[in-house]
N, C-alpha and C positions, 0 to 999 in steps of 0.2 A: 504432426507438424512441430511439436515441441521437443521431441526426442533430440538430445544433444545440445539443445539451446542452453545458454547460460543466463539464468534468471535470478535477479535480486529480489527478495521477498522481505519487505519491511513491515514491522508492526508498530503501531502508535497506540496511545492509551484509551481506546474505547473499550474498556475492560469487559463490558457486558457482551461484546461481540468476539472476544478473544478465542473462546472455545470453537466457535464456527470457523473463524479464520485459520486456526490450527488444523481443523478438519480439511479445509480446502488446500492448505499447504500439503497435507498428506496426499490428497487427490492429485495435486500438481506433480508431486514427486513420482507418482506411478506412471507418468508419461515418459519418463526417461530423461528428463531435463536435469541439469546440474544447478542446484539452488544455493545461493549465498544469502544467509539470513542476517538481517539488520534489525535492531530494536532501538526504540527511543529511550531516553533516560527514564521516563516514568515506567515503561514496560520492564526495564531492566531492574528497577529498584522498588516498585510499589506492590505491596500485598494488599488485595482487596477482598471483598466478600465473594468475588468470582474466581479467586485462586491466588496462590502464592507466586510471586515473581520467579523464584528459583525453580518452581516446578514447570512454569511455562518455558523458561529458558532451557531447562534440561530436555523437555519434550521437543522443542524446536530444533535443538542441536542434534538430538537422536534422529529425527526425521531427515534432516539435511546432511548428516554426517560431517558437519562442520561447526566450529564455534561461531557464536553470533558476533557480529560487529556491533559494538556497544560504545564507541567513542568516535568523535569527529575526526580525530587523527587517523583512525583505522578506516574510516569511510572514504576519506579524500582520494586515495589511489584508484577507486573505482573508475573514474573518468580517464586519468592519464594512462592507466594500464589497460584501458578498454576491456574491463573484466566482464561486462554484461551485454547480452543482446536485448534484454527487456528488464525494466525495473517495475515491480508491483509494490504498492503501498495498501496493505489490507490489515486491519481497518485503517482508514485515513480520517483522522479527526478534523473538526473544524479549525482547530489551532494549527495543525499541519497544513491544511488547505490554505489558510491565511498567510502563513509563513512562506509557502511555496510561491503563491501569487505575488507577494510583496518582496521577494528576493531575500528573505531572512534565513540565514544558514547557521542556526545555533544548536542543532541536535544531530546525532548520527544519521537520522533519517533524512532531514533536509539536506545535509551535506552529500549523502549517497545519491539523492535525486539530482541535485545541482551538478554534481560531478558526472553522473551518467548522462544527463541531458547535453552536456557540452559536446558529446559525440554524435548528436543528431539521431539518437536511438529512442525508442518509445518508452514512455512512462505511463503506467496504468494505475489510476487512482480509484479506490474503492471507498467512497464516503460513508461515514458513520458519524453523524453530527446532529446535535439537538437544535442547532440554529442554522441549518442549511437553507431555510426559506426566510431567514431573518438577516442577521449581520453577515453571515457567510455566503448569502446568495450572490453578492457581487464578486466574491473570490472564485466561486464555482464557475460563474459565467465568464469571468476573465481567463480562468485556466482552460475552459472549453475552447477558447479562441486561439490558444497557443499551439504552435506546430509541435508535433511529437508528444503531446499530452492527450491521453485517452482516459475515458471513464468507464468503469463497469456500470451497466444499467442500474439506475437507482430511482427511488421514489419515497413517498411518505410511508412511515412504518406505523404510525398511530395518529391519524389526522384529527381525531377528537381529543385524545389525551395529551398529545404533543404536536400541535398543528404546524410547527416549523421544523420538525425533525425529519431528517432524510437518512436513508440507509441503502447501501448497494445490495443487489441480489448476488450474494457471494457464490451461490451455486452456479453462476454463469462465468466464473473465472476462466476456465479453460478455453471456451469459445472466444471470450473477450481478449485473452492473451493472444490467441491465434490471429484474431482480427488486427490487433494493435501491431503485431509483427509484420502484418501485410500492409500496414498503413491505413487501416480502416477502423471505423467505430462500429462496435456491435450494436445493432439496432433492435428495438427501439431504445434510445438512451434513457428516456423517462418512462417509468413503469408505474 
């Protein structure tokens, strides 16, 4: 069902989940879809203990066969040119969730999402946030009520050590993408 589909795949700065997100990007590419990569400013410029920014960018570009979109200016045409059938944000940080819900467009990823949504096409969010059951709970709840916004199934990743932390089950990307394209939520949403 994903073969030939045009999918935007955006990365935001949940650096501890980047390697898994890149693995899922690789799996998605195997379906035969055409992927347009987008990265936040922090992903594009920040080296962490989880890896160097330049290495992540090179790997993403190699998988997609395209240069990453790393500026607001380059992300804006996604909507007017109707470039995508589906937009995925994996990982989607609490910061990005809050910006999307509150209409703040100040990164390449938030611009890509806003521009894509103007066409009434699905946006699939894959949360990775330490405050999903705290300050970001209202943003997640609000986004879940919006038309054309879908979530990868998610749940607590460490209910004892990080009781407010939520993370998506990234291994369920392909069925969640297929469901979003069909206008449905992959169930169960909360795991």
